[in-house]
N, C-alpha and C positions, 0 to 999 in steps of 0.2 A: 936306116934313117940317116938323113943328112940335113945340113942347114947352113946358115950363113949369119953374118952380123950386118946390121943396117942401122943408120941413124934416123931417128924419128923425132923431129923437132930438135931439142937440145939434148936428148937422151939416146943412148945406144941400146939396141935390143938384139937378142938372139932370136933368129927366125928359124923354126924347125919345120921341115917338110914332113907331113904325116901321111902321104899317099893321096889317093883320089877319092872324092866324094861320089855320091850316087849319080850326079850329073856329069861326071868325068873331069871336074875341075880339081886342080891341086889344092889340098888343104894345108894351110900354114898356121902355125901357132907363134904369136909374137910374145916374147917374155922380156919385159923391161929389165935392164941390167945395170943401169947407172950412167954416170956422166962420162965415162971413159970407154974407149973401144976395147981396151984390155979386159975390162970387167965383162963385157958382152962375150968376148972370146972365151973367157973362163967359164961363164954360165953355159955357153953352147957345148963346150967340151964335157962339162959335167953331165948335161942332159943326154948327150950321145953315149957316154960311158954308162949311165944308169940304164938306158934303153938296152944296151948290149948285155948288161948283167941281169936283165929281167926285172929291174925295180920299176915301180910305177912312176910316171912323170907327174910334175905338178899340174894341177888343173886350174885353168883360168876361164 
């Protein structure tokens, strides 16, 4: 699993790539992280760590 951070309006989000859907398009999950880029980077790192440790991710 990998991802990036992106600004959506005035808020920063962690964007997690979850593979391909049935139609072959990439699936992305956007998780709102706050008003600072550093917040989004922290959320992204935490989500990636949880995935590698086998913990369930948040559902949106």
